[in-house]
PDBQT receptor file of N, H, CA, C and O in Angstrom, charges set to zero:
ATOM      1  N   UNK A   1       0.944  -1.288   0.037  1.00  0.00    +0.000 N 
ATOM      2  CA  UNK A   1      -0.115   0.138  -0.372  1.00  0.00    +0.000 C 
ATOM      3  C   UNK A   1       0.828   0.992  -0.168  1.00  0.00    +0.000 C 
ATOM      4  O   UNK A   1       1.890   0.693   0.378  1.00  0.00    +0.000 OA
ATOM      5  N   UNK A   2       0.531   2.147  -0.588  1.00  0.00    +0.000 N 
ATOM      6  H   UNK A   2      -0.332   2.390  -1.031  1.00  0.00    +0.000 HD
ATOM      7  CA  UNK A   2       1.198   3.460  -0.713  1.00  0.00    +0.000 C 
ATOM      8  C   UNK A   2       0.588   4.405   0.549  1.00  0.00    +0.000 C 
ATOM      9  O   UNK A   2      -0.538   4.217   1.011  1.00  0.00    +0.000 OA
ATOM     10  N   UNK A   3       1.328   5.241   0.934  1.00  0.00    +0.000 N 
ATOM     11  H   UNK A   3       2.242   5.393   0.558  1.00  0.00    +0.000 HD
ATOM     12  CA  UNK A   3       1.067   6.303   2.111  1.00  0.00    +0.000 C 
ATOM     13  C   UNK A   3       2.130   7.414   1.946  1.00  0.00    +0.000 C 
ATOM     14  O   UNK A   3       3.235   7.009   1.583  1.00  0.00    +0.000 OA
ATOM     15  N   UNK A   4       1.993   8.748   2.148  1.00  0.00    +0.000 N 
ATOM     16  H   UNK A   4       1.096   9.077   2.443  1.00  0.00    +0.000 HD
ATOM     17  CA  UNK A   4       2.748   9.759   2.348  1.00  0.00    +0.000 C 
ATOM     18  C   UNK A   4       3.300  10.013   3.854  1.00  0.00    +0.000 C 
ATOM     19  O   UNK A   4       2.701  10.403   4.857  1.00  0.00    +0.000 OA
ATOM     20  N   UNK A   5       4.494   9.695   3.676  1.00  0.00    +0.000 N 
ATOM     21  H   UNK A   5       4.980   9.378   2.861  1.00  0.00    +0.000 HD
ATOM     22  CA  UNK A   5       4.716   9.674   4.942  1.00  0.00    +0.000 C 
ATOM     23  C   UNK A   5       5.926  11.192   4.960  1.00  0.00    +0.000 C 
ATOM     24  O   UNK A   5       6.964  11.272   4.304  1.00  0.00    +0.000 OA
ATOM     25  N   UNK A   6       5.444  12.092   5.781  1.00  0.00    +0.000 N 
ATOM     26  H   UNK A   6       4.601  12.027   6.315  1.00  0.00    +0.000 HD
ATOM     27  CA  UNK A   6       6.377  13.290   6.086  1.00  0.00    +0.000 C 
ATOM     28  C   UNK A   6       6.613  13.690   4.806  1.00  0.00    +0.000 C 
ATOM     29  O   UNK A   6       7.792  13.602   4.462  1.00  0.00    +0.000 OA
ATOM     30  N   UNK A   7       5.720  14.170   3.873  1.00  0.00    +0.000 N 
ATOM     31  H   UNK A   7       4.763  14.241   4.153  1.00  0.00    +0.000 HD
ATOM     32  CA  UNK A   7       5.474  14.546   2.964  1.00  0.00    +0.000 C 
ATOM     33  C   UNK A   7       6.308  13.836   1.532  1.00  0.00    +0.000 C 
ATOM     34  O   UNK A   7       6.877  14.482   0.652  1.00  0.00    +0.000 OA
ATOM     35  N   UNK A   8       6.198  12.559   1.606  1.00  0.00    +0.000 N 
ATOM     36  H   UNK A   8       5.736  12.034   2.321  1.00  0.00    +0.000 HD
ATOM     37  CA  UNK A   8       6.845  11.787   0.970  1.00  0.00    +0.000 C 
ATOM     38  C   UNK A   8       6.077  10.517   0.591  1.00  0.00    +0.000 C 
ATOM     39  O   UNK A   8       5.630   9.823   1.504  1.00  0.00    +0.000 OA
ATOM     40  N   UNK A   9       5.875  10.133  -0.778  1.00  0.00    +0.000 N 
ATOM     41  H   UNK A   9       6.238  10.697  -1.520  1.00  0.00    +0.000 HD
ATOM     42  CA  UNK A   9       5.108   8.853  -1.046  1.00  0.00    +0.000 C 
ATOM     43  C   UNK A   9       5.965   7.953  -0.611  1.00  0.00    +0.000 C 
ATOM     44  O   UNK A   9       7.161   8.111  -0.858  1.00  0.00    +0.000 OA
ATOM     45  N   UNK A  10       5.481   6.758   0.170  1.00  0.00    +0.000 N 
ATOM     46  H   UNK A  10       4.510   6.630   0.370  1.00  0.00    +0.000 HD
ATOM     47  CA  UNK A  10       5.974   5.844   0.735  1.00  0.00    +0.000 C 
ATOM     48  C   UNK A  10       5.351   4.043   0.143  1.00  0.00    +0.000 C 
ATOM     49  O   UNK A  10       4.146   4.009  -0.103  1.00  0.00    +0.000 OA
ATOM     50  N   UNK A  11       5.823   3.235   0.025  1.00  0.00    +0.000 N 
ATOM     51  H   UNK A  11       6.802   3.263   0.224  1.00  0.00    +0.000 HD
ATOM     52  CA  UNK A  11       5.259   1.732   0.054  1.00  0.00    +0.000 C 
ATOM     53  C   UNK A  11       5.499   1.341   0.902  1.00  0.00    +0.000 C 
ATOM     54  O   UNK A  11       6.618   1.544   1.373  1.00  0.00    +0.000 OA
ATOM     55  N   UNK A  12       4.446   0.471   1.626  1.00  0.00    +0.000 N 
ATOM     56  H   UNK A  12       3.537   0.305   1.243  1.00  0.00    +0.000 HD
ATOM     57  CA  UNK A  12       4.677  -0.122   2.890  1.00  0.00    +0.000 C 
ATOM     58  C   UNK A  12       3.733  -1.571   2.827  1.00  0.00    +0.000 C 
ATOM     59  O   UNK A  12       2.748  -1.897   2.165  1.00  0.00    +0.000 OA
ATOM     60  N   UNK A  13       4.496  -2.198   3.780  1.00  0.00    +0.000 N 
ATOM     61  H   UNK A  13       5.297  -1.933   4.318  1.00  0.00    +0.000 HD
ATOM     62  CA  UNK A  13       3.396  -3.387   4.168  1.00  0.00    +0.000 C 
ATOM     63  C   UNK A  13       2.608  -3.769   5.168  1.00  0.00    +0.000 C 
ATOM     64  O   UNK A  13       1.825  -4.709   5.306  1.00  0.00    +0.000 OA
ATOM     65  N   UNK A  14       3.108  -2.457   6.169  1.00  0.00    +0.000 N 
ATOM     66  H   UNK A  14       3.744  -1.693   6.057  1.00  0.00    +0.000 HD
ATOM     67  CA  UNK A  14       2.617  -2.284   7.463  1.00  0.00    +0.000 C 
ATOM     68  C   UNK A  14       1.188  -2.403   7.515  1.00  0.00    +0.000 C 
ATOM     69  O   UNK A  14       0.628  -2.406   6.418  1.00  0.00    +0.000 OA
ATOM     70  N   UNK A  15       0.421  -2.507   8.608  1.00  0.00    +0.000 N 
ATOM     71  H   UNK A  15       0.876  -2.504   9.499  1.00  0.00    +0.000 HD
ATOM     72  CA  UNK A  15      -1.006  -2.671   8.533  1.00  0.00    +0.000 C 
ATOM     73  C   UNK A  15      -1.728  -1.575   9.417  1.00  0.00    +0.000 C 
ATOM     74  O   UNK A  15      -2.849  -1.113   9.203  1.00  0.00    +0.000 OA
ATOM     75  N   UNK A  16      -0.722  -1.191  10.631  1.00  0.00    +0.000 N 
ATOM     76  H   UNK A  16       0.189  -1.566  10.805  1.00  0.00    +0.000 HD
ATOM     77  CA  UNK A  16      -1.207  -0.135  11.491  1.00  0.00    +0.000 C 
ATOM     78  C   UNK A  16      -0.014   0.583  11.868  1.00  0.00    +0.000 C 
ATOM     79  O   UNK A  16       1.122   0.477  11.405  1.00  0.00    +0.000 OA
ATOM     80  N   UNK A  17      -0.497   1.403  12.873  1.00  0.00    +0.000 N 
ATOM     81  H   UNK A  17      -1.419   1.489  13.249  1.00  0.00    +0.000 HD
ATOM     82  CA  UNK A  17       0.873   2.583  13.038  1.00  0.00    +0.000 C 
ATOM     83  C   UNK A  17       2.045   1.840  13.812  1.00  0.00    +0.000 C 
ATOM     84  O   UNK A  17       3.243   2.019  13.591  1.00  0.00    +0.000 OA
ATOM     85  N   UNK A  18       1.568   1.078  14.646  1.00  0.00    +0.000 N 
ATOM     86  H   UNK A  18       0.595   0.932  14.826  1.00  0.00    +0.000 HD
ATOM     87  CA  UNK A  18       2.760   0.380  15.764  1.00  0.00    +0.000 C 
ATOM     88  C   UNK A  18       3.566  -0.163  14.353  1.00  0.00    +0.000 C 
ATOM     89  O   UNK A  18       4.480   0.581  13.997  1.00  0.00    +0.000 OA
ATOM     90  N   UNK A  19       3.378  -1.126  13.686  1.00  0.00    +0.000 N 
ATOM     91  H   UNK A  19       2.635  -1.730  13.975  1.00  0.00    +0.000 HD
ATOM     92  CA  UNK A  19       3.983  -1.465  12.852  1.00  0.00    +0.000 C 
ATOM     93  C   UNK A  19       4.824  -0.954  12.083  1.00  0.00    +0.000 C 
ATOM     94  O   UNK A  19       5.830  -1.547  11.695  1.00  0.00    +0.000 OA
ATOM     95  N   UNK A  20       4.417   0.555  11.680  1.00  0.00    +0.000 N 
ATOM     96  H   UNK A  20       3.599   1.037  11.995  1.00  0.00    +0.000 HD
ATOM     97  CA  UNK A  20       5.282   1.227  11.146  1.00  0.00    +0.000 C 
ATOM     98  C   UNK A  20       6.224   1.916  11.998  1.00  0.00    +0.000 C 
ATOM     99  O   UNK A  20       7.343   2.106  11.522  1.00  0.00    +0.000 OA
ATOM    100  N   UNK A  21       6.006   2.286  13.057  1.00  0.00    +0.000 N 
ATOM    101  H   UNK A  21       5.097   2.131  13.443  1.00  0.00    +0.000 HD
ATOM    102  CA  UNK A  21       6.686   2.697  14.011  1.00  0.00    +0.000 C 
ATOM    103  C   UNK A  21       7.887   1.878  14.104  1.00  0.00    +0.000 C 
ATOM    104  O   UNK A  21       8.997   2.212  13.690  1.00  0.00    +0.000 OA
ATOM    105  N   UNK A  22       7.588   0.783  14.678  1.00  0.00    +0.000 N 
ATOM    106  H   UNK A  22       6.686   0.511  15.015  1.00  0.00    +0.000 HD
ATOM    107  CA  UNK A  22       8.717  -0.428  14.392  1.00  0.00    +0.000 C 
ATOM    108  C   UNK A  22       9.414  -0.400  13.329  1.00  0.00    +0.000 C 
ATOM    109  O   UNK A  22      10.615  -0.346  13.591  1.00  0.00    +0.000 OA
ATOM    110  N   UNK A  23       9.169  -0.415  12.197  1.00  0.00    +0.000 N 
ATOM    111  H   UNK A  23       8.193  -0.459  11.985  1.00  0.00    +0.000 HD
ATOM    112  CA  UNK A  23       9.793  -0.597  10.841  1.00  0.00    +0.000 C 
ATOM    113  C   UNK A  23      10.827   0.889  11.173  1.00  0.00    +0.000 C 
ATOM    114  O   UNK A  23      12.053   0.785  11.211  1.00  0.00    +0.000 OA
ATOM    115  N   UNK A  24      10.347   1.790  11.322  1.00  0.00    +0.000 N 
ATOM    116  H   UNK A  24       9.351   1.874  11.291  1.00  0.00    +0.000 HD
ATOM    117  CA  UNK A  24      11.238   2.952  11.382  1.00  0.00    +0.000 C 
ATOM    118  C   UNK A  24      12.157   3.263  12.681  1.00  0.00    +0.000 C 
ATOM    119  O   UNK A  24      12.586   4.369  13.011  1.00  0.00    +0.000 OA
ATOM    120  N   UNK A  25      12.372   1.922  13.395  1.00  0.00    +0.000 N 
ATOM    121  H   UNK A  25      12.023   1.024  13.128  1.00  0.00    +0.000 HD
ATOM    122  CA  UNK A  25      13.089   1.921  14.756  1.00  0.00    +0.000 C 
ATOM    123  C   UNK A  25      12.676   2.870  15.287  1.00  0.00    +0.000 C 
ATOM    124  O   UNK A  25      13.623   3.527  15.720  1.00  0.00    +0.000 OA
ATOM    125  N   UNK A  26      11.206   3.572  15.616  1.00  0.00    +0.000 N 
ATOM    126  H   UNK A  26      10.437   3.039  15.264  1.00  0.00    +0.000 HD
ATOM    127  CA  UNK A  26      11.001   4.712  16.743  1.00  0.00    +0.000 C 
ATOM    128  C   UNK A  26      10.779   4.234  18.063  1.00  0.00    +0.000 C 
ATOM    129  O   UNK A  26      11.060   4.835  19.099  1.00  0.00    +0.000 OA
ATOM    130  N   UNK A  27      10.021   2.612  17.909  1.00  0.00    +0.000 N 
ATOM    131  H   UNK A  27       9.792   2.123  17.067  1.00  0.00    +0.000 HD
ATOM    132  CA  UNK A  27       9.902   2.163  19.141  1.00  0.00    +0.000 C 
ATOM    133  C   UNK A  27      10.497   2.485  20.576  1.00  0.00    +0.000 C 
ATOM    134  O   UNK A  27      11.523   1.947  20.993  1.00  0.00    +0.000 OA
ATOM    135  N   UNK A  28       9.922   3.209  21.132  1.00  0.00    +0.000 N 
ATOM    136  H   UNK A  28       9.089   3.646  20.793  1.00  0.00    +0.000 HD
ATOM    137  CA  UNK A  28      10.455   3.289  22.496  1.00  0.00    +0.000 C 
ATOM    138  C   UNK A  28      11.361   4.830  22.817  1.00  0.00    +0.000 C 
ATOM    139  O   UNK A  28      11.768   5.284  23.886  1.00  0.00    +0.000 OA
ATOM    140  N   UNK A  29      11.451   5.324  21.535  1.00  0.00    +0.000 N 
ATOM    141  H   UNK A  29      11.121   4.955  20.666  1.00  0.00    +0.000 HD
ATOM    142  CA  UNK A  29      11.721   6.981  21.308  1.00  0.00    +0.000 C 
ATOM    143  C   UNK A  29      10.810   7.809  21.470  1.00  0.00    +0.000 C 
ATOM    144  O   UNK A  29       9.692   7.322  21.302  1.00  0.00    +0.000 OA
ATOM    145  N   UNK A  30      10.837   8.998  21.763  1.00  0.00    +0.000 N 
ATOM    146  H   UNK A  30      11.746   9.393  21.899  1.00  0.00    +0.000 HD
ATOM    147  CA  UNK A  30      10.179  10.165  21.720  1.00  0.00    +0.000 C 
ATOM    148  C   UNK A  30       9.793  10.566  20.383  1.00  0.00    +0.000 C 
ATOM    149  O   UNK A  30      10.546  11.021  19.522  1.00  0.00    +0.000 OA
ATOM    150  N   UNK A  31       8.321  10.314  20.275  1.00  0.00    +0.000 N 
ATOM    151  H   UNK A  31       7.709   9.945  20.974  1.00  0.00    +0.000 HD
ATOM    152  CA  UNK A  31       7.860  10.993  18.898  1.00  0.00    +0.000 C 
ATOM    153  C   UNK A  31       6.134  11.646  19.076  1.00  0.00    +0.000 C 
ATOM    154  O   UNK A  31       5.559  11.551  20.160  1.00  0.00    +0.000 OA
ATOM    155  N   UNK A  32       5.624  12.138  18.148  1.00  0.00    +0.000 N 
ATOM    156  H   UNK A  32       6.091  12.214  17.267  1.00  0.00    +0.000 HD
ATOM    157  CA  UNK A  32       4.526  12.203  18.095  1.00  0.00    +0.000 C 
ATOM    158  C   UNK A  32       3.781  11.883  16.481  1.00  0.00    +0.000 C 
ATOM    159  O   UNK A  32       4.366  12.388  15.523  1.00  0.00    +0.000 OA
ATOM    160  N   UNK A  33       2.919  11.320  16.293  1.00  0.00    +0.000 N 
ATOM    161  H   UNK A  33       2.444  10.909  17.071  1.00  0.00    +0.000 HD
ATOM    162  CA  UNK A  33       2.638  10.801  14.971  1.00  0.00    +0.000 C 
ATOM    163  C   UNK A  33       1.198  11.528  14.860  1.00  0.00    +0.000 C 
ATOM    164  O   UNK A  33       0.444  11.628  15.828  1.00  0.00    +0.000 OA
ATOM    165  N   UNK A  34       0.972  11.906  13.872  1.00  0.00    +0.000 N 
ATOM    166  H   UNK A  34       1.584  11.825  13.085  1.00  0.00    +0.000 HD
ATOM    167  CA  UNK A  34      -0.403  12.395  13.090  1.00  0.00    +0.000 C 
ATOM    168  C   UNK A  34      -1.007  11.742  12.011  1.00  0.00    +0.000 C 
ATOM    169  O   UNK A  34      -0.363  11.949  10.982  1.00  0.00    +0.000 OA
ATOM    170  N   UNK A  35      -2.052  10.990  11.827  1.00  0.00    +0.000 N 
ATOM    171  H   UNK A  35      -2.575  10.822  12.663  1.00  0.00    +0.000 HD
ATOM    172  CA  UNK A  35      -2.616  10.381  10.703  1.00  0.00    +0.000 C 
ATOM    173  C   UNK A  35      -3.824  11.166   9.902  1.00  0.00    +0.000 C 
ATOM    174  O   UNK A  35      -4.925  11.079  10.445  1.00  0.00    +0.000 OA
ATOM    175  N   UNK A  36      -3.774  11.708   9.022  1.00  0.00    +0.000 N 
ATOM    176  H   UNK A  36      -2.879  11.779   8.581  1.00  0.00    +0.000 HD
ATOM    177  CA  UNK A  36      -5.096  12.454   8.167  1.00  0.00    +0.000 C 
ATOM    178  C   UNK A  36      -5.017  13.716   8.984  1.00  0.00    +0.000 C 
ATOM    179  O   UNK A  36      -6.105  14.260   9.173  1.00  0.00    +0.000 OA
ATOM    180  N   UNK A  37      -4.104  14.217   9.435  1.00  0.00    +0.000 N 
ATOM    181  H   UNK A  37      -3.220  13.776   9.281  1.00  0.00    +0.000 HD
ATOM    182  CA  UNK A  37      -4.211  15.550  10.488  1.00  0.00    +0.000 C 
ATOM    183  C   UNK A  37      -4.914  15.248  11.834  1.00  0.00    +0.000 C 
ATOM    184  O   UNK A  37      -5.635  16.166  12.221  1.00  0.00    +0.000 OA
ATOM    185  N   UNK A  38      -4.869  14.406  12.446  1.00  0.00    +0.000 N 
ATOM    186  H   UNK A  38      -4.282  13.659  12.132  1.00  0.00    +0.000 HD
ATOM    187  CA  UNK A  38      -5.247  14.019  13.272  1.00  0.00    +0.000 C 
ATOM    188  C   UNK A  38      -4.398  13.408  14.498  1.00  0.00    +0.000 C 
ATOM    189  O   UNK A  38      -3.969  12.275  14.279  1.00  0.00    +0.000 OA
ATOM    190  N   UNK A  39      -4.124  13.896  15.593  1.00  0.00    +0.000 N 
ATOM    191  H   UNK A  39      -4.472  14.816  15.771  1.00  0.00    +0.000 HD
ATOM    192  CA  UNK A  39      -2.888  13.355  16.599  1.00  0.00    +0.000 C 
ATOM    193  C   UNK A  39      -3.338  11.782  17.183  1.00  0.00    +0.000 C 
ATOM    194  O   UNK A  39      -4.486  11.561  17.570  1.00  0.00    +0.000 OA
ATOM    195  N   UNK A  40      -2.375  10.850  17.185  1.00  0.00    +0.000 N 
ATOM    196  H   UNK A  40      -1.442  11.030  16.871  1.00  0.00    +0.000 HD
ATOM    197  CA  UNK A  40      -3.149   9.786  17.371  1.00  0.00    +0.000 C 
ATOM    198  C   UNK A  40      -1.796   9.547  18.783  1.00  0.00    +0.000 C 
ATOM    199  O   UNK A  40      -0.575   9.688  18.842  1.00  0.00    +0.000 OA
ATOM    200  N   UNK A  41      -2.723   9.189  19.590  1.00  0.00    +0.000 N 
ATOM    201  H   UNK A  41      -3.716   9.075  19.542  1.00  0.00    +0.000 HD
ATOM    202  CA  UNK A  41      -1.815   8.847  21.134  1.00  0.00    +0.000 C 
ATOM    203  C   UNK A  41      -1.100   7.571  21.023  1.00  0.00    +0.000 C 
ATOM    204  O   UNK A  41      -1.644   6.712  20.330  1.00  0.00    +0.000 OA
ATOM    205  N   UNK A  42       0.067   7.279  21.603  1.00  0.00    +0.000 N 
ATOM    206  H   UNK A  42       0.509   7.977  22.167  1.00  0.00    +0.000 HD
ATOM    207  CA  UNK A  42       0.963   5.985  21.443  1.00  0.00    +0.000 C 
ATOM    208  C   UNK A  42      -0.177   4.875  21.615  1.00  0.00    +0.000 C 
ATOM    209  O   UNK A  42      -0.364   3.828  20.995  1.00  0.00    +0.000 OA
ATOM    210  N   UNK A  43      -0.810   5.413  22.578  1.00  0.00    +0.000 N 
ATOM    211  H   UNK A  43      -0.658   6.264  23.082  1.00  0.00    +0.000 HD
ATOM    212  CA  UNK A  43      -1.651   4.092  23.163  1.00  0.00    +0.000 C 
ATOM    213  C   UNK A  43      -2.723   3.455  22.142  1.00  0.00    +0.000 C 
ATOM    214  O   UNK A  43      -3.545   2.599  22.468  1.00  0.00    +0.000 OA
ATOM    215  N   UNK A  44      -2.605   3.918  21.061  1.00  0.00    +0.000 N 
ATOM    216  H   UNK A  44      -1.937   4.613  20.796  1.00  0.00    +0.000 HD
ATOM    217  CA  UNK A  44      -3.903   3.792  19.746  1.00  0.00    +0.000 C 
ATOM    218  C   UNK A  44      -3.108   3.381  18.608  1.00  0.00    +0.000 C 
ATOM    219  O   UNK A  44      -3.688   3.027  17.582  1.00  0.00    +0.000 OA
ATOM    220  N   UNK A  45      -1.510   3.391  18.692  1.00  0.00    +0.000 N 
ATOM    221  H   UNK A  45      -1.038   3.678  19.526  1.00  0.00    +0.000 HD
ATOM    222  CA  UNK A  45      -1.070   2.927  17.723  1.00  0.00    +0.000 C 
ATOM    223  C   UNK A  45      -1.368   1.690  16.846  1.00  0.00    +0.000 C 
ATOM    224  O   UNK A  45      -1.694   1.706  15.659  1.00  0.00    +0.000 OA
ATOM    225  N   UNK A  46      -1.145   0.295  17.884  1.00  0.00    +0.000 N 
ATOM    226  H   UNK A  46      -0.880   0.282  18.848  1.00  0.00    +0.000 HD
ATOM    227  CA  UNK A  46      -2.006  -0.688  17.129  1.00  0.00    +0.000 C 
ATOM    228  C   UNK A  46      -3.142  -0.674  16.733  1.00  0.00    +0.000 C 
ATOM    229  O   UNK A  46      -3.357  -1.197  15.640  1.00  0.00    +0.000 OA
ATOM    230  N   UNK A  47      -4.204  -0.100  17.446  1.00  0.00    +0.000 N 
ATOM    231  H   UNK A  47      -4.030   0.325  18.334  1.00  0.00    +0.000 HD
ATOM    232  CA  UNK A  47      -5.622   0.025  16.337  1.00  0.00    +0.000 C 
ATOM    233  C   UNK A  47      -6.051   0.602  15.567  1.00  0.00    +0.000 C 
ATOM    234  O   UNK A  47      -7.196   0.449  15.144  1.00  0.00    +0.000 OA
ATOM    235  N   UNK A  48      -5.074   1.594  15.096  1.00  0.00    +0.000 N 
ATOM    236  H   UNK A  48      -4.143   1.718  15.440  1.00  0.00    +0.000 HD
ATOM    237  CA  UNK A  48      -4.985   2.717  14.023  1.00  0.00    +0.000 C 
ATOM    238  C   UNK A  48      -4.387   1.990  12.795  1.00  0.00    +0.000 C 
ATOM    239  O   UNK A  48      -3.254   1.684  12.425  1.00  0.00    +0.000 OA
ATOM    240  N   UNK A  49      -5.470   1.868  12.393  1.00  0.00    +0.000 N 
ATOM    241  H   UNK A  49      -6.390   2.116  12.693  1.00  0.00    +0.000 HD
ATOM    242  CA  UNK A  49      -5.089   1.011  10.840  1.00  0.00    +0.000 C 
ATOM    243  C   UNK A  49      -4.602   1.898   9.697  1.00  0.00    +0.000 C 
ATOM    244  O   UNK A  49      -5.360   2.801   9.340  1.00  0.00    +0.000 OA
ATOM    245  N   UNK A  50      -3.441   1.752   9.087  1.00  0.00    +0.000 N 
ATOM    246  H   UNK A  50      -2.826   1.018   9.376  1.00  0.00    +0.000 HD
ATOM    247  CA  UNK A  50      -3.057   2.137   8.336  1.00  0.00    +0.000 C 
ATOM    248  C   UNK A  50      -4.115   2.116   6.676  1.00  0.00    +0.000 C 
ATOM    249  O   UNK A  50      -4.444   0.974   6.357  1.00  0.00    +0.000 OA
ATOM    250  N   UNK A  51      -4.562   3.146   5.792  1.00  0.00    +0.000 N 
ATOM    251  H   UNK A  51      -4.294   4.074   6.050  1.00  0.00    +0.000 HD
ATOM    252  CA  UNK A  51      -4.764   2.807   4.568  1.00  0.00    +0.000 C 
ATOM    253  C   UNK A  51      -4.623   3.528   3.632  1.00  0.00    +0.000 C 
ATOM    254  O   UNK A  51      -4.243   4.698   3.667  1.00  0.00    +0.000 OA
ATOM    255  N   UNK A  52      -5.016   2.683   2.388  1.00  0.00    +0.000 N 
ATOM    256  H   UNK A  52      -5.325   1.732   2.360  1.00  0.00    +0.000 HD
ATOM    257  CA  UNK A  52      -4.352   3.322   1.123  1.00  0.00    +0.000 C 
ATOM    258  C   UNK A  52      -4.320   5.375   0.929  1.00  0.00    +0.000 C 
ATOM    259  O   UNK A  52      -5.288   6.136   0.922  1.00  0.00    +0.000 OA
ATOM    260  N   UNK A  53      -3.143   5.638   0.828  1.00  0.00    +0.000 N 
ATOM    261  H   UNK A  53      -2.358   5.020   0.834  1.00  0.00    +0.000 HD
ATOM    262  CA  UNK A  53      -2.883   7.372   1.176  1.00  0.00    +0.000 C 
ATOM    263  C   UNK A  53      -3.287   8.145   1.796  1.00  0.00    +0.000 C 
ATOM    264  O   UNK A  53      -3.863   9.192   1.500  1.00  0.00    +0.000 OA
ATOM    265  N   UNK A  54      -2.962   7.599   2.968  1.00  0.00    +0.000 N 
ATOM    266  H   UNK A  54      -2.494   6.749   3.208  1.00  0.00    +0.000 HD
ATOM    267  CA  UNK A  54      -2.966   7.928   4.724  1.00  0.00    +0.000 C 
ATOM    268  C   UNK A  54      -2.025   8.992   4.658  1.00  0.00    +0.000 C 
ATOM    269  O   UNK A  54      -1.011   8.739   4.007  1.00  0.00    +0.000 OA
ATOM    270  N   UNK A  55      -2.104  10.037   5.135  1.00  0.00    +0.000 N 
ATOM    271  H   UNK A  55      -2.927  10.243   5.664  1.00  0.00    +0.000 HD
ATOM    272  CA  UNK A  55      -1.127  11.264   5.403  1.00  0.00    +0.000 C 
ATOM    273  C   UNK A  55      -0.639  10.791   6.745  1.00  0.00    +0.000 C 
ATOM    274  O   UNK A  55      -1.367  10.818   7.737  1.00  0.00    +0.000 OA
ATOM    275  N   UNK A  56       0.560  10.371   6.763  1.00  0.00    +0.000 N 
ATOM    276  H   UNK A  56       1.151  10.349   5.957  1.00  0.00    +0.000 HD
ATOM    277  CA  UNK A  56       0.911  10.479   7.993  1.00  0.00    +0.000 C 
ATOM    278  C   UNK A  56       2.503  11.012   8.339  1.00  0.00    +0.000 C 
ATOM    279  O   UNK A  56       3.547  10.672   7.781  1.00  0.00    +0.000 OA
ATOM    280  N   UNK A  57       2.333  11.803   9.267  1.00  0.00    +0.000 N 
ATOM    281  H   UNK A  57       1.485  12.079   9.719  1.00  0.00    +0.000 HD
ATOM    282  CA  UNK A  57       3.540  12.677   9.952  1.00  0.00    +0.000 C 
ATOM    283  C   UNK A  57       4.099  12.502  11.138  1.00  0.00    +0.000 C 
ATOM    284  O   UNK A  57       3.252  12.663  12.016  1.00  0.00    +0.000 OA
ATOM    285  N   UNK A  58       5.243  12.219  11.598  1.00  0.00    +0.000 N 
ATOM    286  H   UNK A  58       5.931  12.088  10.885  1.00  0.00    +0.000 HD
ATOM    287  CA  UNK A  58       5.618  11.907  12.587  1.00  0.00    +0.000 C 
ATOM    288  C   UNK A  58       6.875  12.560  12.880  1.00  0.00    +0.000 C 
ATOM    289  O   UNK A  58       7.745  12.175  12.099  1.00  0.00    +0.000 OA
ATOM    290  N   UNK A  59       7.304  13.444  13.759  1.00  0.00    +0.000 N 
ATOM    291  H   UNK A  59       6.598  13.757  14.394  1.00  0.00    +0.000 HD
ATOM    292  CA  UNK A  59       7.857  14.203  14.444  1.00  0.00    +0.000 C 
ATOM    293  C   UNK A  59       8.662  13.393  15.745  1.00  0.00    +0.000 C 
ATOM    294  O   UNK A  59       8.056  13.187  16.797  1.00  0.00    +0.000 OA
ATOM    295  N   UNK A  60       9.961  13.000  15.569  1.00  0.00    +0.000 N 
ATOM    296  H   UNK A  60      10.453  13.168  14.714  1.00  0.00    +0.000 HD
ATOM    297  CA  UNK A  60      10.615  12.729  16.781  1.00  0.00    +0.000 C 
ATOM    298  C   UNK A  60      11.746  13.800  17.584  1.00  0.00    +0.000 C 
ATOM    299  O   UNK A  60      12.141  14.802  16.988  1.00  0.00    +0.000 OA
ATOM    300  N   UNK A  61      12.170  13.512  18.852  1.00  0.00    +0.000 N 
ATOM    301  H   UNK A  61      11.848  12.698  19.336  1.00  0.00    +0.000 HD
ATOM    302  CA  UNK A  61      12.820  14.224  19.591  1.00  0.00    +0.000 C 
ATOM    303  C   UNK A  61      14.328  13.726  19.021  1.00  0.00    +0.000 C 
ATOM    304  O   UNK A  61      14.656  12.606  18.629  1.00  0.00    +0.000 OA
ATOM    305  N   UNK A  62      15.243  15.140  19.132  1.00  0.00    +0.000 N 
ATOM    306  H   UNK A  62      14.977  16.050  19.451  1.00  0.00    +0.000 HD
ATOM    307  CA  UNK A  62      16.482  14.601  18.843  1.00  0.00    +0.000 C 
ATOM    308  C   UNK A  62      17.171  15.462  19.798  1.00  0.00    +0.000 C 
ATOM    309  O   UNK A  62      17.115  16.691  19.776  1.00  0.00    +0.000 OA
ATOM    310  N   UNK A  63      17.782  14.802  20.584  1.00  0.00    +0.000 N 
ATOM    311  H   UNK A  63      17.827  13.803  20.601  1.00  0.00    +0.000 HD
ATOM    312  CA  UNK A  63      18.856  15.462  21.846  1.00  0.00    +0.000 C 
ATOM    313  C   UNK A  63      20.191  16.213  21.178  1.00  0.00    +0.000 C 
ATOM    314  O   UNK A  63      20.745  16.099  20.085  1.00  0.00    +0.000 OA
ATOM    315  N   UNK A  64      20.365  16.790  22.008  1.00  0.00    +0.000 N 
ATOM    316  H   UNK A  64      19.915  16.882  22.896  1.00  0.00    +0.000 HD
ATOM    317  CA  UNK A  64      21.366  18.169  21.752  1.00  0.00    +0.000 C 
ATOM    318  C   UNK A  64      22.076  18.688  22.559  1.00  0.00    +0.000 C 
ATOM    319  O   UNK A  64      21.730  18.457  23.717  1.00  0.00    +0.000 OA
ATOM    320  N   UNK A  65      22.990  19.339  22.436  1.00  0.00    +0.000 N 
ATOM    321  H   UNK A  65      23.271  19.526  21.494  1.00  0.00    +0.000 HD
ATOM    322  CA  UNK A  65      23.637  20.133  23.366  1.00  0.00    +0.000 C 
ATOM    323  C   UNK A  65      24.616  20.780  23.360  1.00  0.00    +0.000 C 
ATOM    324  O   UNK A  65      24.952  21.399  24.370  1.00  0.00    +0.000 OA
TER     325      UNK A  65
């Protein structure tokens, strides 16, 4: 299936947002995720199914100093 991830078209076999986060190696890290302009809480990632042409925005914190 095709999704738009942070402004870029991506093909993915992921069926839900948790799988997508795991594929991107973000599990356990600090991030915020939005699906079709709606923020999704981390507790709902597994239940939130991906659909063709979904707009996904992921922002993750990067440490620095």
